[in-house]
C-alpha positions in Angstrom: 0.0 0.0 0.0 1.4 3.4 -1.0 0.9 6.6 0.8 1.1 9.8 -1.2 2.1 13.0 0.7 1.6 16.4 -1.0 3.7 19.2 0.4 2.5 22.8 -0.4 3.5 26.1 0.9 1.5 29.3 0.9 2.1 32.8 1.9 0.2 34.2 4.9 0.5 37.9 4.8 0.9 39.4 8.3 0.2 42.8 9.8 1.8 44.3 12.8 4.8 43.0 14.8 4.3 39.3 15.1 7.3 37.1 15.9 9.0 35.7 12.7 7.1 38.2 10.6 9.8 38.5 7.9 10.0 40.2 4.5 9.8 37.8 1.5 11.1 39.2 -1.7 9.0 36.8 -3.9 5.8 38.0 -2.4 7.0 41.6 -1.8 5.4 41.6 1.7 5.8 40.5 5.3 4.5 37.1 5.8 4.7 33.6 7.2 5.2 30.6 4.8 3.3 27.7 6.4 4.1 24.3 5.0 0.8 22.4 4.4 1.0 18.6 4.4 -1.9 16.8 2.6 -2.8 13.2 2.0 -2.4 13.0 -1.8 -5.4 10.9 -2.8 -8.1 12.4 -0.6 -6.6 15.9 -0.3 -7.2 15.9 3.5 -5.0 18.1 5.5 -2.6 16.1 7.8 -0.8 19.0 9.4 0.4 22.6 8.9 3.9 23.8 10.0 4.3 27.5 10.6 7.6 28.8 9.1 9.2 32.2 9.0 8.4 34.4 6.0 12.0 34.5 4.8 12.2 30.7 4.0 12.3 29.8 0.3 9.7 27.3 -0.8 12.1 24.3 -0.5 13.9 25.1 2.8 12.7 22.7 5.5 10.5 20.5 3.4 13.0 17.6 3.1 13.7 17.7 6.9 10.0 17.6 7.8 9.3 14.7 5.4 11.9 12.5 7.0 10.4 12.7 10.5 8.7 9.4 11.6 
């Protein structure tokens, strides 16, 4: 039985002085970049991991996918 995991990131624009509220050049705004983990066949959300806004889209994804 195979399990398909879909990793997606999205920008969450922030307002004010939240911790880890960092400028992201790609989105030209201050934001968080949460990593969303979905089950690939059903599309159901498994978990979301809040990441600072300065991460690029690939930073941290491999490390999170290797956790057991």
